[in-house]
Each structure stands twice: as C-alpha cells, then as structure tokens.
Kinemage of the C-alpha trace (Angstrom):
@kinemage 1
@onewidth
@group {chain A} dominant
@subgroup {mainchain}
@vectorlist {calphas} color= white
{ca met a 1} P -24.255 0.970 1.022
{ca gly a 2} L -20.624 -0.081 -0.027
{ca tyr a 3} L -18.753 2.371 -1.279
{ca his a 4} L -18.544 1.519 -4.880
{ca gln a 5} L -22.157 0.942 -4.535
{ca gln a 6} L -22.670 4.886 -3.450
{ca phe a 7} L -20.278 5.988 -5.786
{ca his a 8} L -22.299 4.577 -8.620
{ca arg a 9} L -25.686 5.478 -7.645
{ca ala a 10} L -24.313 9.233 -7.440
{ca ala a 11} L -23.245 8.773 -10.968
{ca ile a 12} L -25.962 7.319 -12.508
{ca glu a 13} L -27.790 10.527 -10.715
{ca arg a 14} L -25.714 12.478 -12.903
{ca gly a 15} L -26.439 11.222 -16.373
{ca ile a 16} L -23.462 9.132 -16.831
{ca pro a 17} L -23.690 6.126 -18.544
{ca glu a 18} L -24.174 2.838 -16.797
{ca asp a 19} L -21.317 0.993 -19.147
{ca glu a 20} L -18.406 4.197 -18.306
{ca val a 21} L -19.675 4.019 -14.655
{ca ser a 22} L -18.637 0.801 -14.257
{ca lys a 23} L -15.556 0.600 -16.354
{ca phe a 24} L -14.508 3.249 -14.115
{ca ala a 25} L -15.426 1.440 -10.977
{ca glu a 26} L -13.054 -1.048 -11.539
{ca phe a 27} L -10.565 1.214 -11.158
{ca leu a 28} L -12.127 2.930 -8.471
{ca arg a 29} L -9.951 2.023 -4.744
{ca phe a 30} L -10.889 3.046 -1.446
{ca ala a 31} L -8.110 3.534 1.258
{ca ile a 32} L -7.755 4.357 5.098
{ca trp a 33} L -5.365 6.903 6.047
{ca thr a 34} L -4.573 7.403 9.463
{ca ser a 35} L -2.620 10.521 11.247
{ca gly a 36} L -2.395 12.534 13.783
{ca arg a 37} L -5.157 14.470 13.366
{ca pro a 38} L -7.554 14.374 15.830
{ca asn a 39} L -10.878 12.368 14.197
{ca gly a 40} L -13.545 10.571 16.157
{ca val a 41} L -11.506 7.279 17.941
{ca pro a 42} L -8.843 6.550 17.978
{ca val a 43} L -7.508 3.856 15.647
{ca gly a 44} L -4.171 3.118 16.579
{ca arg a 45} L -0.736 4.320 17.806
{ca lys a 46} L 2.440 4.997 16.063
{ca gly a 47} L 5.914 5.273 17.760
{ca gly a 48} L 6.403 4.286 21.256
{ca leu a 49} L 6.917 1.024 22.357
{ca pro a 50} L 4.667 -1.987 20.913
{ca arg a 51} L 2.076 -4.072 22.888
{ca leu a 52} L 3.178 -8.287 21.973
{ca pro a 53} L 1.969 -11.072 22.893
{ca val a 54} L 3.457 -11.888 26.441
{ca gly a 55} L 6.096 -14.220 26.034
{ca met a 56} L 6.736 -13.614 22.519
{ca glu a 57} L 10.136 -11.692 21.633
{ca trp a 58} L 10.236 -7.551 20.191
{ca pro a 59} L 10.935 -8.894 16.260
{ca ser a 60} L 14.437 -9.499 14.934
{ca cys a 61} L 17.111 -9.639 12.505
{ca glu a 62} L 20.904 -11.278 12.626
{ca tyr a 63} L 22.193 -7.642 12.741
{ca gly a 64} L 19.737 -6.289 15.640
{ca pro a 65} L 16.158 -5.612 16.823
{ca leu a 66} L 13.465 -3.986 14.210
{ca pro a 67} L 12.188 -0.664 15.087
{ca phe a 68} L 8.940 -0.566 15.909
{ca val a 69} L 6.806 1.375 13.068
{ca ala a 70} L 2.986 1.940 14.447
{ca ser a 71} L -0.044 -0.361 15.803
{ca leu a 72} L -3.433 -0.267 14.275
{ca asp a 73} L -6.923 -1.387 16.050
{ca cys a 74} L -8.509 -3.376 13.818
{ca ala a 75} L -11.660 -3.138 15.755
{ca ala a 76} L -12.081 0.223 15.482
{ca leu a 77} L -10.548 1.358 11.735
{ca pro a 78} L -13.325 1.412 9.326
{ca gly a 79} L -14.501 -1.411 6.649
{ca val a 80} L -13.787 -0.399 3.232
{ca asp a 81} L -14.052 -2.550 -0.033
{ca gly a 82} L -10.957 -4.821 -0.844
{ca leu a 83} L -9.187 -4.425 2.405
{ca ala a 84} L -10.685 -7.775 4.226
{ca leu a 85} L -8.662 -6.349 7.278
{ca pro a 86} L -9.783 -8.851 10.623
{ca ala a 87} L -12.627 -7.880 12.204
{ca asp a 88} L -10.654 -6.986 15.639
{ca gly a 89} L -6.958 -7.799 16.604
{ca ser a 90} L -4.362 -5.543 16.227
{ca leu a 91} L -1.800 -5.253 13.317
{ca leu a 92} L 2.317 -4.130 13.896
{ca phe a 93} L 4.587 -3.612 11.690
{ca phe a 94} L 8.606 -3.433 11.630
{ca leu a 95} L 10.678 -2.166 9.999
{ca his a 96} L 14.207 -1.202 9.187
{ca his a 97} L 14.166 1.023 6.493
{ca glu a 98} L 17.546 0.807 5.658
{ca trp a 99} L 18.788 -2.481 5.746
{ca ala a 100} L 15.716 -3.113 3.796
{ca trp a 101} L 16.993 -0.782 1.144
{ca asp a 102} L 20.275 -2.415 1.317
{ca ala a 103} L 19.752 -5.883 1.158
{ca cys a 104} L 19.977 -7.896 -2.722
{ca ser a 105} L 16.975 -8.682 -3.207
{ca ile a 106} L 13.214 -8.660 -2.233
{ca thr a 107} L 13.688 -12.469 -0.305
{ca asp a 108} L 16.456 -10.946 1.886
{ca glu a 109} L 14.161 -7.402 2.409
{ca gln a 110} L 12.270 -9.849 4.502
{ca lys a 111} L 14.544 -10.364 6.787
{ca phe a 112} L 14.526 -6.854 7.875
{ca ala a 113} L 10.756 -6.570 8.220
{ca arg a 114} L 7.717 -7.960 10.078
{ca val a 115} L 4.152 -7.459 10.185
{ca val a 116} L 2.738 -8.999 13.583
{ca tyr a 117} L -0.677 -9.859 14.213
{ca ala a 118} L -1.760 -10.414 17.833
{ca pro a 119} L -5.864 -12.173 18.025
{ca ala a 120} L -8.451 -10.027 20.284
{ca gly a 121} L -8.230 -11.515 23.302
{ca ile a 122} L -4.519 -12.434 24.132
{ca asp a 123} L -2.629 -11.304 26.715
{ca thr a 124} L -0.561 -8.720 25.844
{ca ala a 125} L 2.120 -6.142 27.641
{ca thr a 126} L 4.160 -3.483 26.802
{ca ala a 127} L 7.350 -4.432 25.100
{ca glu a 128} L 10.576 -3.055 26.749
{ca glu a 129} L 13.058 -1.644 25.218
{ca pro a 130} L 15.779 -4.079 23.447
{ca asp a 131} L 18.635 -4.001 23.427
{ca his a 132} L 20.940 -2.118 20.324
{ca gly a 133} L 23.456 -0.856 18.972
{ca glu a 134} L 23.811 3.083 19.524
{ca ala a 135} L 24.292 4.466 15.619
{ca met a 136} L 21.122 2.159 14.816
{ca phe a 137} L 20.963 4.535 11.839
{ca cys a 138} L 22.628 6.186 9.465
{ca asn a 139} L 20.776 9.506 9.651
{ca val a 140} L 21.514 9.605 13.493
{ca thr a 141} L 18.417 12.163 14.049
{ca leu a 142} L 15.927 9.241 14.130
{ca asp a 143} L 15.634 8.073 17.386
{ca phe a 144} L 15.532 3.808 17.910
{ca val a 145} L 11.719 4.347 19.526
{ca gly a 146} L 9.951 7.263 17.597
{ca arg a 147} L 7.822 9.540 18.801
{ca glu a 148} L 4.823 7.957 20.594
{ca tyr a 149} L 0.777 9.298 19.097
{ca asp a 150} L -2.294 8.380 18.294
{ca leu a 151} L -3.465 7.794 14.883
{ca phe a 152} L -7.030 8.442 13.658
{ca ala a 153} L -8.743 7.518 10.416
{ca thr a 154} L -10.535 9.268 7.102
{ca val a 155} L -11.464 6.795 4.323
{ca thr a 156} L -10.320 8.718 1.021
{ca ala a 157} L -11.387 7.841 -2.524
{ca glu a 158} L -8.067 7.168 -4.561
{ca leu a 159} L -7.360 5.962 -9.131
{ca pro a 160} L -4.099 5.461 -10.189
{ca ser a 161} L -2.311 8.278 -11.649
{ca trp a 162} L -3.160 7.670 -15.638
{ca phe a 163} L -6.571 9.020 -14.633
{ca glu a 164} L -5.334 12.142 -14.207
{ca asp a 165} L -2.999 12.471 -16.801
{ca asp a 166} L -3.762 14.599 -19.206
{ca asp a 167} L -1.455 14.233 -21.719
{ca glu a 168} L -3.081 13.257 -25.307
{ca ala a 169} L -0.312 12.373 -27.230
{ca ser a 170} L 0.301 9.599 -24.832
{ca gln a 171} L -2.435 7.892 -24.951
{ca ser a 172} L -3.554 5.625 -27.930
{ca asp a 173} L -6.240 3.882 -28.935
{ca asp a 174} L -4.062 -0.082 -27.947
{ca gln a 175} L -4.479 0.885 -24.315
{ca glu a 176} L -8.786 0.421 -23.327
{ca his a 177} L -7.011 -1.770 -20.789
{ca leu a 178} L -6.399 1.200 -18.856
{ca ala a 179} L -9.603 2.651 -19.577
{ca arg a 180} L -8.119 6.211 -20.547
{ca asn a 181} L -10.366 7.356 -23.120
{ca leu a 182} L -13.840 7.218 -21.331
{ca ala a 183} L -15.900 10.108 -22.429
{ca his a 184} L -16.597 11.222 -18.797
{ca gly a 185} L -13.530 10.791 -17.005
{ca lys a 186} L -13.070 13.719 -16.332
{ca glu a 187} L -16.693 14.211 -14.664
{ca leu a 188} L -15.905 10.931 -12.879
{ca cys a 189} L -12.800 11.877 -11.636
{ca ala a 190} L -13.730 14.965 -10.171
{ca leu a 191} L -17.275 13.120 -8.543
{ca ala a 192} L -14.664 10.589 -6.379
{ca gly a 193} L -13.144 14.105 -4.719
{ca glu a 194} L -15.937 15.479 -4.268
{ca leu a 195} L -17.281 12.558 -2.367
{ca trp a 196} L -14.274 11.661 -0.969
{ca pro a 197} L -11.808 14.481 -0.481
{ca glu a 198} L -8.615 13.546 -0.040
{ca ser a 199} L -6.798 14.685 3.321
{ca asn a 200} L -2.637 15.958 3.806
{ca gly a 201} L -1.611 12.961 3.593
{ca ala a 202} L -1.267 9.919 5.606
{ca ala a 203} L 1.123 8.532 8.778
{ca val a 204} L 0.327 5.393 7.785
{ca his a 205} L -1.988 4.731 4.844
{ca leu a 206} L -3.776 1.193 4.455
{ca gly a 207} L -5.394 -0.184 0.881
{ca gly a 208} L -5.732 2.304 -2.135
{ca tyr a 209} L -2.715 1.731 -4.758
{ca ser a 210} L 0.893 2.142 -4.453
{ca arg a 211} L 2.683 4.718 -4.155
{ca gly a 212} L 5.425 5.312 -6.807
{ca ile a 213} L 9.200 6.313 -6.723
{ca gly a 214} L 8.739 9.286 -9.269
{ca glu a 215} L 10.235 7.006 -12.098
{ca leu a 216} L 8.223 5.563 -15.143
{ca ser a 217} L 8.065 1.748 -15.433
{ca thr a 218} L 5.866 2.933 -18.636
{ca asp a 219} L 4.822 5.743 -20.945
{ca asn a 220} L 2.021 5.017 -18.101
{ca leu a 221} L 2.626 3.224 -14.967
{ca tyr a 222} L 4.743 4.502 -12.625
{ca thr a 223} L 7.153 2.548 -10.833
{ca thr a 224} L 5.573 0.627 -7.897
{ca pro a 225} L 6.221 -2.628 -5.957
{ca glu a 226} L 3.496 -4.165 -8.451
{ca thr a 227} L 5.693 -3.178 -11.526
{ca gln a 228} L 8.434 -4.528 -10.283
{ca met a 229} L 7.238 -8.045 -10.138
{ca ala a 230} L 5.381 -8.043 -13.392
{ca gln a 231} L 8.937 -7.437 -15.077
{ca asp a 232} L 10.128 -10.288 -12.950
{ca ile a 233} L 7.233 -12.396 -13.815
{ca leu a 234} L 7.402 -11.386 -17.840
{ca glu a 235} L 11.761 -11.932 -17.410
{ca ala a 236} L 11.171 -14.989 -16.069
{ca arg a 237} L 8.789 -16.467 -17.965
{ca glu a 238} L 10.576 -14.925 -21.404
{ca lys a 239} L 13.920 -16.682 -19.673
{ca ala a 240} L 11.829 -19.963 -19.462
{ca gly a 241} L 10.476 -20.131 -23.516
{ca glu a 242} L 7.257 -19.627 -22.315
{ca leu a 243} L 6.592 -16.870 -24.275
{ca val a 244} L 8.755 -13.943 -26.446
{ca val a 245} L 7.719 -10.063 -26.452
{ca pro a 246} L 8.556 -8.121 -29.444
{ca pro a 247} L 10.899 -4.744 -27.916
{ca glu a 248} L 7.867 -2.843 -29.446
{ca glu a 249} L 5.517 -4.479 -27.421
{ca trp a 250} L 7.257 -4.577 -24.172
{ca ser a 251} L 5.452 -1.310 -22.663
{ca leu a 252} L 2.322 -2.721 -23.355
{ca arg a 253} L 2.520 -6.373 -21.701
{ca leu a 254} L 3.923 -5.024 -18.571
{ca glu a 255} L 1.516 -2.576 -18.031
{ca gln a 256} L -1.132 -5.490 -18.943
{ca glu a 257} L 0.799 -7.497 -16.624
{ca ala a 258} L 1.070 -4.339 -13.553
{ca leu a 259} L -2.977 -4.157 -13.906
{ca arg a 260} L -2.991 -8.335 -13.371
{ca val a 261} L -0.705 -8.455 -10.133
{ca met a 262} L -2.444 -5.072 -9.422
{ca arg a 263} L -6.232 -7.303 -8.869
{ca glu a 264} L -4.109 -9.869 -6.784
{ca trp a 265} L -1.678 -8.067 -4.586
{ca val a 266} L -2.987 -5.190 -2.032
{ca pro a 267} L -1.175 -2.600 -0.390
{ca leu a 268} L -1.034 -3.761 3.384
{ca ala a 269} L 0.211 -0.429 4.857
{ca gln a 270} L 2.312 1.939 3.579
{ca phe a 271} L 4.509 4.792 5.404
{ca val a 272} L 7.777 7.363 5.288
{ca pro a 273} L 10.035 6.340 7.736
{ca glu a 274} L 11.863 9.276 6.191
{ca asp a 275} L 11.988 11.670 3.856
{ca val a 276} L 14.181 9.707 0.661
{ca tyr a 277} L 12.795 6.877 2.059
{ca arg a 278} L 8.879 4.904 1.159
{ca ala a 279} L 8.143 1.971 3.057
{ca arg a 280} L 5.753 -0.301 1.486
{ca phe a 281} L 3.881 -4.083 2.613
{ca leu a 282} L 1.953 -5.215 -0.237
{ca ile a 283} L -0.044 -8.961 0.675
{ca arg a 284} L -2.363 -11.302 -1.530
{ca his a 285} L -6.095 -10.925 -1.488
{ca asp a 286} L -6.319 -14.421 -0.414
{ca asp a 287} L -3.433 -14.215 2.442
{ca leu a 288} L -4.757 -11.217 3.928
{ca ala a 289} L -8.708 -12.509 3.900
{ca ala a 290} L -6.880 -16.073 5.926
{ca gly a 291} L -5.490 -13.707 7.766
{ca arg a 292} L -1.520 -14.563 6.949
{ca phe a 293} L 0.335 -11.836 7.712
{ca asp a 294} L 3.666 -13.784 7.223
{ca lys a 295} L 2.987 -13.555 3.719
{ca ala a 296} L 3.440 -9.694 3.650
{ca leu a 297} L 6.090 -8.701 1.802
{ca ser a 298} L 8.244 -5.634 1.994
{ca phe a 299} L 9.130 -3.121 -0.560
{ca thr a 300} L 11.089 -0.709 0.850
{ca ala a 301} L 12.368 2.554 -2.074
{ca phe a 302} L 14.670 5.422 -2.243
{ca thr a 303} L 12.829 8.203 -3.889
{ca glu a 304} L 16.446 10.510 -4.726
C-alpha cells in the first residue's frame, strides 16, 4: 500500500468526508530525510571523497573544482510517491554554494553545481582530492573535503506552509486553489504528523517541498524556487503581450502559477552548506523519470 493510500484510508476511518480527504491529499507530499542518526542500513555518504565512474574527471568550473556534497545509493533509498528516483545506481551532488550564490542569473549558477548519476554495474573508484586554491570559501572554517559520515533515511509527510497558517485575516474566499478552507484541515494536518512524525532535520532532503528563505512572495507563499520561476514566467508573458495582470490580481495569479510550477517540478535534493546558505536542486518530474539529471537546476539561497 502506498503512502497516499495509507493516509486516505486512515482519514476515512476517522469519518472525514471523502471530498475533503482528496482535496487535502493533492497537497500532501512525502520526502526522504537523510541524516547521520543511525536508522537501519546506510543509504549514502556525506562528505569525504566521492566514488566517480572510472575515467571521469572531478566536476569543475572555470574557477576550480566543485566541492563534493554527498552520494546516495538509489537501491537503498525508500520509495515514495511522486519521486521517481532510479531503482539503482548512485546520485552524487557537487556545489560551490558561494560561487553559485554570486552568479548573475539562474543560468550562470548552473556552472557551479552538478548532479552526477553513476549507473549500477559500472566501475567506480574513489577520486583523489583535486588541486585547488588554499582559500576555497570566504568562510575559512570550511574545508574543501567535508567530514565524512554515513547517511540513514526516514520518510516524512510534508505540507505547504499555508496549511499551518492560523492567520484567518489573510484567508479569503477566492483562495480555494490553496485548499485553506477545509473544515477538517487541522485534523488532517494532525493525522499526517501522527502517521509520519517529522524528524529533527536532514543532512540531505529528497522530494517534498522546497524550503523558503524566510520572506513572503505573497501573503500566503514564501519565496522558493517555484515562486521565482512563476514570477519570471508571468513577467515574460506580460512583456511578450500574452497577458495583462491588473496589480490587484498579481498575488493571486502568482500563487496560481506557482502551484502549476510545483506540479511540474520536484526538489531532487536540499541541504545546508553552511548556516546562512540553503542549497536546492530541482528537476522536472519527466526529466527525473527519464534519468536526465543534467536537466536539474540549482537554486542556492542566502538566508540573512
């Protein structure tokens, strides 16, 4: 039985109407949280030196090699709804978060981020640390090769932040697209938390929802890669003369477009390179299913 089916059955058994359960479930996502806390068998490694396909050079850019973040064993990861990871092989993530943050555009940022997929059955070898400058980061306490440790996985249920917003003044009847007015909303939120309790943070977080950076794009949605993409899309369409959005409707249209983007894209991996930065790799669902990891986009955020 899948996670969504499990939730649906538990909610119906508690007497919650079918239409409310179905509407709520449209926004319920499941994520894989990995951390160094022992829990079953390891699903990957954080830090250290990566195992790269034999003959593959360390991913780099014009400024030098990209720091290795983590590798994940796809065969060991739990399967979750809506996250079509490969059945086997390894995913490796490389990112220089400071160079990425300083990039002038999302396109330029991709020079400093890389997702590598190593299929099962190919020969791999532990890479040697590449030559690099003495000071690779402004934060001199960071090492190019991070501390190495095993990662273990748990599955967590996630909901968008607006489901937990108790500010009734910000809710209105024209926001049915956010499903904020469900009569049993609080009960459904509590049930999801009861079935899949949230763990205490993740070293690498797969699937679920993108983490915001603490500022609001609208009264309801925090600034995330999806709201950034939605704003770019709307502004481009306005510039091309394809639509005109009255100022009083901008927030509503942005929310609607952001929800469309959220259905198209999924967070592949999220992690915190250091306290003031947040790293996010997003990928379209169809690219993920097809194994086109070169299509993943990096969205590094500065949180202060």
